C-alpha positions as CSV (number, residue, x, y, z in Angstrom):
1,M,0.0,0.0,0.0
2,I,1.1,3.6,-0.7
3,V,-0.5,7.0,-0.1
4,V,-0.9,9.1,-3.2
5,D,-1.7,12.8,-3.4
6,T,-4.4,14.2,-5.6
7,N,-2.0,15.2,-8.3
8,T,-0.8,11.6,-8.7
9,V,-4.4,10.5,-9.0
10,A,-5.0,13.2,-11.6
11,Y,-1.9,12.2,-13.6
12,F,-3.2,8.6,-13.5
13,C,-6.7,9.4,-14.6
14,I,-6.4,12.5,-16.9
15,P,-4.3,11.8,-20.0
16,G,-1.2,14.1,-20.1
17,T,2.6,14.3,-19.9
18,H,2.8,12.6,-16.5
19,S,0.3,9.8,-17.1
20,D,2.9,7.2,-18.0
21,K,4.7,7.7,-14.7
22,A,1.5,7.6,-12.7
23,R,0.5,4.4,-14.5
24,S,3.9,2.9,-13.7
25,V,3.4,3.8,-10.0
26,Y,0.0,2.0,-10.1
27,A,1.6,-1.0,-11.9
28,K,4.2,-1.3,-9.1
29,D,1.6,-0.9,-6.3
30,D,-2.1,-0.7,-7.0
31,S,-3.2,-0.5,-3.4
32,W,-3.6,3.3,-3.1
33,A,-4.7,5.2,0.0
34,A,-5.6,8.8,0.4
35,P,-7.3,11.0,2.9
36,V,-11.0,11.6,2.3
37,L,-10.1,15.1,1.1
38,W,-8.7,13.8,-2.2
39,R,-12.3,13.5,-3.6
40,S,-13.1,17.2,-3.1
41,E,-9.7,18.2,-4.5
42,F,-10.1,15.9,-7.5
43,R,-13.7,17.1,-8.2
44,N,-12.5,20.7,-8.1
45,L,-9.8,19.9,-10.6
46,L,-12.3,18.3,-12.9
47,L,-14.5,21.3,-12.6
48,R,-11.7,23.6,-13.7
49,Y,-11.3,21.4,-16.8
50,L,-15.0,21.6,-17.5
51,R,-15.2,25.3,-17.0
52,N,-12.2,26.1,-19.2
53,G,-13.6,23.8,-22.0
54,S,-10.7,21.3,-22.0
55,M,-13.0,18.5,-20.9
56,R,-16.6,17.4,-21.6
57,M,-18.8,16.2,-18.8
58,D,-18.8,12.6,-20.0
59,E,-15.0,12.7,-19.9
60,A,-14.9,14.2,-16.4
61,L,-17.3,11.6,-15.2
62,A,-15.2,8.8,-16.7
63,C,-12.1,10.3,-15.0
64,L,-14.0,10.5,-11.7
65,R,-15.1,6.9,-11.9
66,L,-11.5,5.7,-12.7
67,A,-10.1,7.8,-9.8
68,E,-12.7,6.4,-7.4
69,R,-11.8,2.8,-8.5
70,S,-8.0,3.5,-8.1
71,I,-8.2,4.5,-4.5
72,S,-8.5,1.4,-2.3
73,E,-8.7,3.3,1.0
74,S,-10.1,6.8,1.8
75,L,-9.2,7.5,5.3
76,L,-9.5,10.4,7.8
77,P,-6.2,11.4,9.3
78,S,-5.9,12.8,12.8
79,S,-6.9,16.5,12.7
80,E,-4.6,17.2,15.6
81,K,-1.6,15.7,13.9
82,V,-2.5,17.5,10.6
83,L,-2.6,20.9,12.3
84,M,0.6,20.3,14.2
85,L,2.4,19.1,11.1
86,A,1.1,22.0,9.1
87,A,2.2,24.5,11.7
88,D,5.7,23.0,11.9
89,S,6.3,22.4,8.2
90,G,4.9,25.5,6.5
91,C,2.8,23.3,4.2
92,T,-0.9,23.6,3.9
93,A,-3.2,21.5,6.1
94,Y,-4.5,20.0,2.9
95,D,-1.1,18.7,1.9
96,C,-0.4,17.6,5.5
97,E,-3.4,15.3,5.5
98,F,-1.5,13.1,2.9
99,A,1.8,13.2,5.0
100,V,0.0,12.4,8.2
101,L,-1.8,9.5,6.6
102,A,1.4,8.1,5.1
103,K,3.2,8.3,8.5
104,A,0.2,6.7,10.3
105,L,0.2,3.8,7.8
106,A,4.0,3.6,7.7
107,V,4.0,3.7,3.9
108,P,5.4,6.0,1.2
109,L,3.6,9.1,0.0
110,V,4.0,9.3,-3.8
111,T,3.9,12.9,-4.9
112,S,5.4,15.2,-7.5
113,D,5.0,18.2,-5.2
114,K,8.5,19.7,-4.6
115,K,7.4,21.4,-1.4
116,M,6.1,18.1,0.0
117,L,9.1,16.2,-1.1
118,A,11.4,18.7,0.7
119,A,9.2,18.9,3.8
120,F,8.6,15.2,4.4
121,P,11.7,13.3,3.1
122,E,11.0,10.5,5.6
123,V,7.8,9.5,3.7
124,A,7.5,11.5,0.5
125,V,8.9,10.1,-2.7
126,S,8.7,11.2,-6.3
127,P,7.1,8.9,-8.8
128,D,10.5,8.4,-10.5
129,A,12.1,7.4,-7.2
130,F,9.2,5.1,-6.4
131,I,9.3,3.2,-9.7
132,A,13.1,3.0,-9.8
């Protein structure tokens, strides 16, 4: 099992330049966990694609269904730990939900977010490092 951030889910589900890496991550470990928050973040991303005209509703719904199938576990991390980690790290509370969950599960957090990689080197790994 690994924790993936919303960007990794997006790269996996929405065709683009990072899709192959995200698919390689999934091929290596298809047991993906994320905090419950990922759904709202992902829906908001799809909404941006819809509003700027780069995606049709049927495509957005297909991406949403694929994303929901790709996440094995949607969990709620400790709010206290998220707030404490956010205060200490300078990262957003949203991002810290992913780090707290990875720490609680003792699994890697796969992310392309440079700030997360720098702030949480004990759990955060890039897709390239994970698939290497």
